[in-house]
Legacy VTK file of the C-alpha trace (Angstrom):
# vtk DataFile Version 3.0
C-alpha trace
ASCII
DATASET POLYDATA
POINTS 744 float
50.440 58.932 81.399
52.888 58.794 78.538
51.893 55.864 76.395
54.728 53.752 75.044
54.178 51.742 71.945
56.265 49.162 70.198
59.284 50.821 68.650
59.795 49.780 65.085
63.012 50.031 63.091
63.246 53.736 63.772
60.661 56.010 65.359
59.848 59.184 63.477
60.879 61.619 66.175
61.644 60.234 69.623
61.619 56.607 70.742
59.542 57.321 73.820
56.638 59.084 72.107
54.180 57.527 69.640
55.113 58.841 66.170
51.556 60.115 65.643
51.534 62.155 68.842
54.307 64.639 68.109
54.506 66.141 64.672
56.590 69.257 65.181
59.833 70.202 66.919
61.394 73.570 67.528
65.143 73.377 67.899
67.016 75.513 70.363
70.608 76.683 70.085
71.646 74.271 72.855
70.361 71.299 70.890
67.191 70.898 72.882
63.629 71.261 71.702
60.126 72.177 72.666
57.654 69.428 71.824
54.460 70.845 70.345
51.366 69.070 69.162
49.321 69.737 66.064
45.821 68.387 65.551
45.720 66.386 68.767
43.877 66.806 72.030
46.026 68.113 74.882
44.893 65.351 77.198
46.343 62.562 75.059
49.640 62.662 76.964
50.532 63.237 80.566
53.844 65.100 80.372
55.758 67.054 77.806
59.324 68.268 77.624
60.029 71.978 77.642
62.985 74.299 77.809
61.215 77.334 79.178
58.404 77.950 81.605
55.353 77.451 79.385
56.598 75.156 76.646
56.252 77.816 73.926
58.841 79.859 72.054
57.979 82.039 69.076
60.413 82.908 66.296
61.036 86.455 67.544
61.954 85.217 71.025
64.183 82.552 69.551
66.062 85.109 67.441
66.478 87.397 70.450
67.846 84.501 72.464
70.400 83.785 69.757
71.719 87.333 70.048
71.777 87.337 73.868
74.914 86.506 75.828
74.816 82.913 76.994
75.359 82.925 80.773
74.388 79.284 81.195
70.813 79.977 82.288
69.383 78.846 78.928
70.416 75.267 79.645
67.304 74.845 81.811
64.987 72.086 80.641
62.054 70.365 82.235
59.067 68.039 81.971
55.571 69.442 82.644
52.296 67.651 83.309
49.746 68.102 80.512
46.953 66.840 82.744
46.531 66.390 86.474
48.352 63.240 87.572
47.058 61.352 90.646
49.404 59.878 93.266
50.863 56.411 92.677
50.571 56.787 88.898
53.206 55.487 86.496
53.696 58.679 84.519
56.715 57.539 82.486
57.479 54.054 81.141
60.529 53.549 78.923
61.046 50.079 77.353
64.366 48.350 77.975
65.026 48.451 74.236
65.218 52.250 74.471
67.898 52.273 77.179
71.610 52.725 76.478
73.472 50.516 78.944
77.093 49.968 79.975
77.048 46.569 78.287
76.200 48.165 74.949
79.327 50.304 75.214
81.416 47.306 76.185
80.242 45.433 73.086
81.522 48.095 70.663
84.938 47.578 69.026
86.429 50.338 71.186
84.775 48.954 74.307
86.196 45.496 73.681
89.697 46.924 73.309
89.315 48.786 76.593
88.228 45.597 78.357
91.094 43.610 76.848
93.696 46.241 77.773
92.521 46.481 81.390
92.913 50.254 81.412
92.578 52.085 84.718
89.918 54.668 83.913
88.489 57.345 86.162
84.836 56.273 85.847
84.612 53.020 83.825
80.809 52.766 83.701
80.541 56.334 82.474
83.257 55.675 79.918
81.397 52.766 78.308
78.181 54.788 78.051
80.172 57.601 76.453
81.865 55.200 74.068
78.529 53.887 72.818
77.032 57.345 72.273
80.111 58.685 70.468
80.634 55.518 68.410
76.964 55.144 67.475
76.556 58.792 66.465
79.705 58.691 64.353
79.025 55.319 62.725
75.273 55.472 62.126
74.461 59.172 62.152
70.803 59.874 61.407
70.193 56.182 60.807
70.882 55.331 64.424
67.945 53.998 66.438
68.815 56.630 69.047
69.186 59.536 66.611
66.024 61.284 67.891
67.446 61.094 71.416
70.812 62.438 70.310
69.035 65.285 68.519
67.482 66.612 71.709
70.639 66.382 73.804
72.148 69.833 74.415
74.870 70.702 71.946
76.667 72.801 74.542
76.904 72.523 78.291
77.653 76.107 79.225
76.140 75.615 82.662
78.739 72.997 83.602
81.769 74.483 85.437
84.050 72.406 83.222
83.048 74.710 80.348
82.950 78.036 82.207
84.943 81.051 81.078
87.823 82.474 83.115
85.557 85.267 84.291
82.927 82.805 85.479
85.518 80.667 87.262
86.667 83.781 89.093
83.333 83.676 90.918
84.591 80.530 92.663
87.863 82.064 93.839
88.722 80.687 97.260
86.640 77.542 96.810
88.122 74.053 96.685
85.699 73.401 93.826
88.248 75.027 91.507
90.634 72.193 92.307
87.916 69.633 91.639
87.140 71.237 88.279
90.828 71.036 87.358
90.977 67.426 88.542
87.901 66.564 86.483
89.424 68.153 83.368
92.696 66.282 83.940
90.922 62.967 84.490
88.893 63.346 81.298
91.973 64.243 79.278
93.949 61.331 80.717
91.104 58.902 79.968
90.881 60.169 76.397
94.625 59.829 75.836
94.649 56.353 77.371
91.838 55.159 75.089
93.476 56.644 72.006
96.694 54.938 73.102
95.166 51.462 72.877
92.660 52.278 70.100
94.111 54.992 67.802
90.986 54.870 65.631
89.035 56.440 68.498
90.656 59.798 67.670
88.654 59.767 64.418
85.442 59.022 66.317
85.700 61.824 68.885
87.903 64.803 69.637
88.882 65.643 73.208
86.197 68.353 73.237
83.539 65.849 72.131
84.808 63.404 74.742
84.427 66.109 77.419
80.889 66.833 76.234
79.982 63.131 76.353
81.470 62.742 79.827
79.318 65.507 81.287
76.221 64.322 79.394
76.617 60.888 80.954
77.632 62.227 84.359
74.512 64.375 84.610
72.011 61.918 83.069
72.854 58.306 83.852
70.779 56.129 86.178
72.158 53.309 88.314
69.775 50.388 87.726
69.230 46.772 88.647
68.059 45.170 85.403
67.006 41.544 85.688
69.305 41.017 88.649
72.294 42.712 87.020
73.523 46.070 88.328
74.419 48.514 85.582
74.162 52.146 84.547
72.022 53.451 81.721
70.969 56.511 79.789
67.175 56.686 79.797
65.689 58.956 77.102
63.060 61.408 78.341
63.440 60.295 81.974
66.739 62.197 82.089
64.825 65.418 81.384
63.295 65.628 84.868
64.778 68.335 87.071
65.753 67.951 90.719
63.527 68.729 93.673
63.370 67.658 97.305
61.497 66.240 99.069
61.001 63.841 96.236
57.668 63.766 94.407
58.367 60.725 92.239
60.304 57.468 92.396
61.912 55.466 89.612
62.928 51.861 89.115
63.294 49.165 86.482
60.212 46.951 86.461
61.106 43.370 85.583
57.474 42.494 84.937
57.007 45.067 82.169
60.719 45.285 81.271
60.442 49.069 81.458
62.093 51.895 83.321
59.222 53.523 85.198
58.644 56.774 87.077
55.798 56.762 89.589
54.260 59.797 91.268
54.313 59.855 95.076
51.808 62.694 95.270
49.346 64.422 93.003
50.852 66.696 90.334
48.679 69.459 88.940
48.071 70.232 85.291
50.938 72.332 83.928
53.156 71.726 86.949
56.709 70.536 86.460
57.337 66.849 87.118
60.454 66.452 89.254
62.920 63.751 90.167
65.143 63.789 93.258
68.870 63.562 92.576
69.393 62.767 96.249
70.555 64.656 99.308
73.744 66.302 98.106
76.017 69.230 98.763
75.714 72.077 96.257
79.277 71.476 95.071
78.199 68.057 93.737
75.115 69.497 92.096
77.196 72.201 90.437
80.116 70.040 89.354
78.047 67.126 88.037
74.750 68.710 86.969
75.485 72.403 86.402
73.200 73.997 88.995
72.994 74.977 92.649
69.940 74.733 94.866
68.927 78.164 96.164
67.911 76.835 99.576
69.516 73.434 99.951
67.710 72.459 103.152
65.903 69.221 103.965
62.452 69.035 105.548
64.026 68.468 108.972
66.157 71.599 108.616
69.413 69.787 107.765
71.591 71.485 105.142
73.927 69.062 103.308
76.216 71.830 101.998
79.826 71.037 102.882
83.210 72.696 102.933
86.570 70.878 102.970
88.882 71.775 105.850
92.587 71.040 105.483
94.597 69.998 108.517
98.269 69.263 108.819
101.288 69.487 111.078
102.731 72.972 111.189
106.358 73.195 110.124
106.589 76.445 112.061
106.675 74.355 115.229
110.258 73.512 114.223
111.277 77.080 113.485
113.290 79.224 115.827
112.027 82.735 116.484
115.553 84.118 116.324
116.906 82.325 113.273
115.725 82.544 109.690
115.751 78.845 109.169
114.567 75.585 110.588
115.606 74.160 113.914
115.466 70.373 113.904
116.801 69.494 117.316
115.614 69.140 120.885
112.386 68.001 122.475
110.222 69.978 120.057
111.715 68.045 117.177
111.084 64.752 118.989
107.453 65.645 119.705
106.914 66.778 116.107
108.321 63.513 114.762
106.137 61.434 117.089
103.121 63.464 116.048
104.027 62.997 112.378
104.247 59.225 112.841
100.849 59.045 114.552
99.313 61.543 112.098
100.390 59.379 109.155
99.479 56.058 110.771
97.110 54.073 108.588
97.628 56.166 105.482
99.779 53.568 103.742
97.184 50.859 104.348
94.416 53.102 103.105
96.375 53.753 99.958
96.370 50.014 99.229
99.940 49.051 98.742
102.754 50.957 97.178
101.096 54.363 96.834
101.292 56.190 100.148
98.828 59.049 100.125
100.193 61.996 102.054
97.280 64.132 100.875
94.102 62.296 101.791
90.475 63.340 101.395
88.025 62.233 104.073
84.991 63.555 102.192
81.701 61.807 101.728
80.818 60.435 98.308
82.947 59.256 95.434
83.526 59.788 91.777
85.958 62.037 90.018
86.134 65.401 91.531
83.780 64.485 94.336
86.458 63.283 96.684
89.240 60.759 96.841
92.829 61.317 97.771
95.453 63.029 95.704
98.760 61.253 95.452
102.078 62.110 97.001
103.143 63.890 93.835
101.189 66.996 94.719
102.803 67.325 98.127
106.222 66.682 96.655
105.710 69.254 93.911
105.043 71.827 96.594
108.123 70.707 98.502
110.285 70.826 95.395
109.066 74.331 94.649
109.895 75.382 98.200
113.379 73.872 98.006
113.970 75.614 94.691
113.139 78.923 96.319
109.830 79.295 94.545
107.765 79.372 97.696
108.093 81.953 100.453
104.648 81.671 101.926
104.107 82.823 105.486
102.674 80.442 108.017
100.098 81.415 110.620
100.545 79.453 113.821
98.432 81.487 116.247
95.555 83.914 116.074
98.195 86.588 115.532
99.740 85.911 112.135
103.502 85.395 112.076
105.226 85.394 108.702
108.540 83.584 108.399
110.630 83.225 105.269
112.512 79.937 105.260
115.782 79.532 103.485
116.398 77.007 100.766
119.124 75.349 102.811
116.934 74.989 105.888
114.026 73.526 103.937
116.375 71.159 102.176
117.708 69.972 105.517
114.221 69.456 106.924
113.088 67.658 103.783
116.024 65.279 104.032
115.033 64.534 107.614
111.458 63.820 106.527
112.769 61.369 103.932
114.727 59.541 106.623
111.666 59.481 108.878
109.541 57.994 106.127
112.177 55.395 105.402
112.326 54.466 109.084
108.559 53.954 108.977
109.140 51.304 106.268
107.614 53.586 103.652
110.328 53.280 101.057
108.096 54.188 98.089
107.092 57.507 99.595
110.659 58.299 100.593
111.837 57.484 97.063
109.200 59.698 95.488
110.124 62.558 97.802
113.815 62.089 97.006
113.002 62.279 93.294
111.090 65.519 93.763
113.978 66.928 95.825
116.477 65.923 93.169
114.423 67.582 90.440
114.294 70.781 92.456
118.029 70.644 93.098
118.700 70.398 89.364
116.518 73.432 88.794
114.014 71.287 86.962
110.479 72.609 86.893
108.064 69.926 87.968
104.924 70.358 85.869
101.716 71.019 87.755
98.699 68.867 86.975
96.625 72.046 86.978
96.673 73.463 83.455
93.086 74.716 83.386
93.640 78.299 84.375
95.809 80.628 86.380
92.819 80.919 88.673
93.055 77.301 89.732
95.143 76.890 92.898
97.897 74.399 93.538
96.497 71.137 94.870
98.575 71.559 98.020
100.564 74.339 99.609
102.020 72.445 102.559
105.069 70.247 102.629
104.015 67.971 105.485
101.147 65.477 105.312
97.750 67.120 104.942
94.355 65.592 105.532
91.169 67.050 104.187
87.790 66.418 105.776
84.462 67.624 104.402
82.154 68.960 107.067
78.635 70.346 107.108
76.479 71.918 109.806
75.935 68.633 111.588
77.477 66.478 114.283
78.007 63.604 111.870
80.893 61.187 111.448
83.028 63.681 109.536
82.600 66.283 112.271
83.776 63.727 114.828
86.775 62.902 112.623
87.575 66.622 112.376
87.534 67.034 116.153
89.643 63.901 116.582
92.336 65.199 114.250
92.280 68.623 115.923
92.939 66.929 119.271
95.980 65.165 117.829
97.348 68.400 116.382
96.802 70.093 119.753
98.719 67.429 121.692
101.814 68.176 123.680
104.403 65.457 124.157
102.791 63.921 127.263
99.321 63.855 125.737
100.714 62.349 122.569
102.341 59.548 124.549
99.028 58.872 126.241
97.010 58.400 123.072
99.719 56.562 121.131
100.596 54.167 123.971
97.053 53.043 124.624
96.339 55.365 127.563
98.822 53.975 130.089
99.963 57.396 131.333
97.799 59.036 133.922
98.473 62.746 134.166
99.413 65.790 132.192
101.323 68.910 132.990
99.746 72.142 134.064
97.625 70.586 136.759
94.882 69.405 134.396
94.326 65.675 134.489
93.342 63.553 131.539
89.913 62.173 130.804
89.134 58.800 132.423
88.985 57.001 129.094
92.581 57.740 128.220
93.913 57.361 131.736
92.249 54.029 132.386
89.993 55.492 135.087
86.648 54.110 136.219
84.333 56.562 134.469
82.122 55.377 131.626
81.685 58.826 130.074
83.240 57.824 126.779
81.052 54.747 126.685
77.937 56.831 127.383
78.706 59.464 124.788
80.218 57.527 121.921
79.381 53.884 122.504
82.965 52.902 123.258
82.941 49.238 124.183
83.760 48.194 127.710
86.446 45.866 126.361
88.329 48.812 124.892
88.070 50.739 128.157
89.099 47.661 130.100
92.126 47.175 127.874
93.148 50.777 128.461
92.742 50.330 132.206
94.751 47.114 132.135
97.500 48.791 130.165
97.591 51.596 132.712
97.756 49.176 135.656
100.498 46.986 134.254
102.557 49.750 132.726
102.573 47.975 129.407
103.453 50.141 126.428
101.567 48.009 123.993
98.255 49.545 123.015
95.104 47.523 122.628
94.286 46.363 119.086
90.906 48.057 119.560
92.507 51.170 121.031
93.529 54.454 119.439
94.981 53.336 116.141
94.904 56.525 114.062
94.335 60.239 114.362
90.662 59.629 113.541
90.023 57.653 116.749
90.197 60.364 119.440
86.448 60.630 119.925
86.495 62.095 123.452
88.387 65.137 124.810
91.858 64.259 126.069
91.690 67.030 128.655
90.435 70.598 128.848
93.779 72.145 127.923
93.997 70.033 124.788
90.354 70.633 123.902
90.745 74.396 124.179
93.843 74.323 121.978
91.930 72.183 119.479
89.223 74.849 119.349
91.880 77.523 118.816
93.199 75.514 115.872
89.676 75.170 114.481
89.237 78.929 114.695
92.544 79.448 112.889
91.628 76.951 110.159
88.231 78.522 109.486
89.735 82.017 109.492
92.389 80.928 107.018
89.763 79.362 104.760
87.540 82.461 104.878
90.492 84.706 104.046
90.858 83.010 100.648
87.533 84.384 99.398
87.491 87.880 97.873
84.045 88.661 99.304
82.352 88.238 102.664
79.287 86.178 103.489
77.300 89.372 104.004
78.327 90.614 100.549
77.320 87.320 98.918
73.926 87.427 100.611
73.370 90.982 99.377
74.526 90.116 95.845
72.046 87.239 95.586
69.195 89.660 96.212
70.190 91.436 92.997
68.608 89.174 90.375
69.403 91.658 87.623
73.137 91.121 88.113
72.837 87.498 89.219
70.023 86.053 87.122
68.375 82.816 88.183
70.109 79.702 86.848
73.044 81.772 85.536
76.606 80.602 86.082
77.380 83.737 88.056
74.530 83.067 90.456
75.434 79.400 90.816
79.021 80.370 91.694
77.734 82.836 94.270
75.418 80.215 95.797
78.281 77.737 96.023
80.710 80.023 97.851
77.950 81.382 100.087
77.133 77.845 101.211
80.781 77.150 102.005
81.103 80.343 104.040
77.971 79.535 106.026
79.560 76.253 107.125
82.864 77.981 107.949
81.102 80.635 110.036
79.221 77.896 111.868
82.420 76.122 112.899
84.089 79.411 113.804
81.158 80.163 116.107
81.377 76.624 117.490
85.071 77.134 118.311
84.552 80.535 119.969
81.618 79.279 122.021
83.498 76.152 123.124
86.547 78.195 124.179
84.317 80.434 126.289
82.612 77.471 127.951
85.939 75.705 128.592
87.288 78.858 130.244
84.264 78.885 132.552
84.791 75.215 133.420
88.497 75.754 134.098
87.652 78.639 136.391
85.131 76.486 138.275
87.694 73.724 138.683
90.278 76.154 139.991
87.774 77.496 142.519
87.029 73.942 143.659
90.714 73.130 144.101
91.257 76.220 146.231
88.226 75.391 148.350
89.531 71.872 148.848
92.934 73.128 149.951
91.228 75.253 152.571
88.883 72.513 153.687
91.585 69.859 153.916
93.661 72.090 156.212
90.728 72.381 158.616
90.496 69.827 161.377
86.766 69.280 160.921
87.469 67.453 157.718
84.068 65.846 157.108
81.944 68.950 157.582
84.397 71.197 155.794
84.552 68.861 152.823
80.800 68.708 152.522
80.591 72.492 152.457
83.405 73.040 150.041
83.140 70.336 147.426
80.913 71.194 144.487
79.971 67.611 143.714
80.039 64.319 145.537
79.951 60.823 144.129
77.009 58.738 145.330
76.789 54.994 145.555
74.377 54.577 142.655
76.641 53.508 139.839
78.694 56.671 139.656
75.706 59.010 139.946
76.807 62.597 140.470
74.916 64.710 143.024
75.260 68.472 142.643
75.559 70.301 145.981
75.572 73.819 144.528
78.728 74.791 146.396
80.677 76.085 143.380
81.020 79.602 144.730
80.904 82.021 141.818
78.563 84.486 140.286
75.581 82.735 138.724
76.042 84.748 135.520
79.523 83.243 135.090
78.627 79.672 135.925
78.536 76.761 133.513
74.939 75.840 134.304
73.793 79.405 133.721
75.538 79.546 130.313
74.091 76.223 129.180
70.606 77.312 130.216
71.034 80.559 128.298
72.133 78.592 125.222
69.094 76.323 125.502
66.800 79.335 125.617
68.508 80.992 122.642
66.630 80.064 119.454
69.668 81.073 117.365
72.005 78.660 119.124
72.495 75.675 116.818
71.777 72.288 118.329
75.218 70.909 117.385
76.993 73.592 119.433
74.571 73.243 122.335
74.874 69.462 122.473
78.674 69.623 122.341
78.868 72.161 125.158
76.234 70.488 127.339
76.950 66.809 126.666
80.644 66.536 125.771
82.108 69.418 127.780
79.550 68.835 130.514
80.676 65.222 130.855
84.321 66.278 131.093
83.369 68.850 133.733
81.527 66.259 135.812
84.438 63.837 135.560
86.915 66.497 136.657
84.750 67.589 139.585
84.333 63.957 140.604
88.080 63.487 140.465
88.649 66.583 142.595
86.154 65.243 145.123
87.778 61.803 145.114
91.246 63.282 145.579
89.958 65.404 148.468
88.413 62.394 150.168
91.636 60.465 149.701
93.674 63.282 151.188
91.327 63.530 154.167
91.624 59.808 154.767
LINES 1 745
744 0 1 2 3 4 5 6 7 8 9 10 11 12 13 14 15 16 17 18 19 20 21 22 23 24 25 26 27 28 29 30 31 32 33 34 35 36 37 38 39 40 41 42 43 44 45 46 47 48 49 50 51 52 53 54 55 56 57 58 59 60 61 62 63 64 65 66 67 68 69 70 71 72 73 74 75 76 77 78 79 80 81 82 83 84 85 86 87 88 89 90 91 92 93 94 95 96 97 98 99 100 101 102 103 104 105 106 107 108 109 110 111 112 113 114 115 116 117 118 119 120 121 122 123 124 125 126 127 128 129 130 131 132 133 134 135 136 137 138 139 140 141 142 143 144 145 146 147 148 149 150 151 152 153 154 155 156 157 158 159 160 161 162 163 164 165 166 167 168 169 170 171 172 173 174 175 176 177 178 179 180 181 182 183 184 185 186 187 188 189 190 191 192 193 194 195 196 197 198 199 200 201 202 203 204 205 206 207 208 209 210 211 212 213 214 215 216 217 218 219 220 221 222 223 224 225 226 227 228 229 230 231 232 233 234 235 236 237 238 239 240 241 242 243 244 245 246 247 248 249 250 251 252 253 254 255 256 257 258 259 260 261 262 263 264 265 266 267 268 269 270 271 272 273 274 275 276 277 278 279 280 281 282 283 284 285 286 287 288 289 290 291 292 293 294 295 296 297 298 299 300 301 302 303 304 305 306 307 308 309 310 311 312 313 314 315 316 317 318 319 320 321 322 323 324 325 326 327 328 329 330 331 332 333 334 335 336 337 338 339 340 341 342 343 344 345 346 347 348 349 350 351 352 353 354 355 356 357 358 359 360 361 362 363 364 365 366 367 368 369 370 371 372 373 374 375 376 377 378 379 380 381 382 383 384 385 386 387 388 389 390 391 392 393 394 395 396 397 398 399 400 401 402 403 404 405 406 407 408 409 410 411 412 413 414 415 416 417 418 419 420 421 422 423 424 425 426 427 428 429 430 431 432 433 434 435 436 437 438 439 440 441 442 443 444 445 446 447 448 449 450 451 452 453 454 455 456 457 458 459 460 461 462 463 464 465 466 467 468 469 470 471 472 473 474 475 476 477 478 479 480 481 482 483 484 485 486 487 488 489 490 491 492 493 494 495 496 497 498 499 500 501 502 503 504 505 506 507 508 509 510 511 512 513 514 515 516 517 518 519 520 521 522 523 524 525 526 527 528 529 530 531 532 533 534 535 536 537 538 539 540 541 542 543 544 545 546 547 548 549 550 551 552 553 554 555 556 557 558 559 560 561 562 563 564 565 566 567 568 569 570 571 572 573 574 575 576 577 578 579 580 581 582 583 584 585 586 587 588 589 590 591 592 593 594 595 596 597 598 599 600 601 602 603 604 605 606 607 608 609 610 611 612 613 614 615 616 617 618 619 620 621 622 623 624 625 626 627 628 629 630 631 632 633 634 635 636 637 638 639 640 641 642 643 644 645 646 647 648 649 650 651 652 653 654 655 656 657 658 659 660 661 662 663 664 665 666 667 668 669 670 671 672 673 674 675 676 677 678 679 680 681 682 683 684 685 686 687 688 689 690 691 692 693 694 695 696 697 698 699 700 701 702 703 704 705 706 707 708 709 710 711 712 713 714 715 716 717 718 719 720 721 722 723 724 725 726 727 728 729 730 731 732 733 734 735 736 737 738 739 740 741 742 743
């Protein structure tokens, strides 16, 4: 293993290697180095740092590299085993004295001023690490204890999207990652200006460009540690050189006994093999934004792919438009339903925004940190509204599978916007209403509201919709975010009656069109929701009680927000929700200039898209997003097909029941005509096989075919068989119960 000796006033080369072990460095243009040994046996150390595959680089190759175009691929570094390393071996041990911690940054003059001023910074722990590195390098230069570490840090970070060229950013066209890159650049600039504002001398320590470099160095290299019971973040020389690989082959921790940061092998590592760390299970957009790379095949051992794509959902203003008038109609029952839906859609947002800042544009993504998620404030939505009112926006809106483009007039939008302000005020959201009024006033004066996106013309506006938008990150999985997505789709698909049902705690009991609601929302006896989603019996009982008493007060544990609709409201609503999902995925896919098939073909061309290059990383990122979008599009199409089959079966059953109830031999006719009967065993459903339709068109046949299809993803199968199947059984049971009641 790497031996660590006592570090004296200043080690000759690098604080983590014995000064006698390494006697020669070769510098690279990116500030890195190859570590070569002279006059020492190769087995004296366990691992060595390298920037290329074999740890060697002759002068001719180095000169050629200098003349080559830098596409970001030369930023690759790594640590290789010099000897075979057995499992459970501590292969790296870095003394605490060689770590740069948050507390060291806080103790600098600049750090103390930041603490005293109580600045709101984007990533405070990162900031203090940056402050120490920038301050120490400027103040102490080559005399710094950490100078050898600074010397091997890359001088440029061309692989980081924050530093990509316009041409390279174009490879991400259509991806929300462009917005995150712009947000990251804005956050860094704002942090820099804030620090200079309270400590003007910091401008002499670091320029904005140096501050950006330090931010991405820290972002990509820091470790979250528990040191002697205190949680902090730290830069760990040499340990930050390990590249990412999953499943993990090593583990790291801070050992209180030895007072060292240690890396331990979990399996044997062969001589010459690269020693890896695991950066965790992450979506490629986080790897690319924070570390400057994408994983070629980002798939876990169990087959799960954590790649995500953000889907944006919001109320459609076109619902208020008249087909015969070029404007906005804000009257009638449609207006009333839209307003009720807006109120329920926005419910809980003010609380989530913690006080005075009401977030109309919220991000339901997993993970935190700048650029990785978090909500954008109302300003973005209001900028878009102001632009629309000023006549700057004439975007078409697609409301069905067939695209309908409508140009709204300035007067009509102004009228609608005024109504929205009044609605917000009536919801006791005065701060949001005031902010919207300010944006409207600016637009009316012809004032241009500056966009926060100044990075590039390629970077899209943070929002293109006037009404509240919610963004949810989804992957190919039936996880919590997928359930939130489906819940919000069900709200958007609601008609007025369905909306009353979910907002009033489920006291209503039927819907139009002859399709009844699910038992959970109607207060019925079925425990389907409880079986599928673990809904507590107390919640179901409260809904039933509300239904029985006619009370309009919903249960405190009932449907509070648009994220709580975890079970289909009814088949009509569920089918409309799937239509909306298909529209949303189609709209997202239309933003990309290339297809998924084209991306897959391009990635086979390693001459044009070299490994580790920025162009290839961009292609991997957008390909991963499109794979998720295609998955959900397939999910929606499959679900619509299955729902149509179920609706047809239900219609057949109703017709059979009408015929059987008109017959005098009611008992025998019912037994022959009803597809299911309810037994006495706790709601057990017994299938009689009397649903009279072609076997090829039946629900059971389709589900069996899906189970036998190796290409059918388990998430789609489980949704169609478990969720839709449960709704089908409940509806058939209800038909049977109604028939028995009619016969009686």
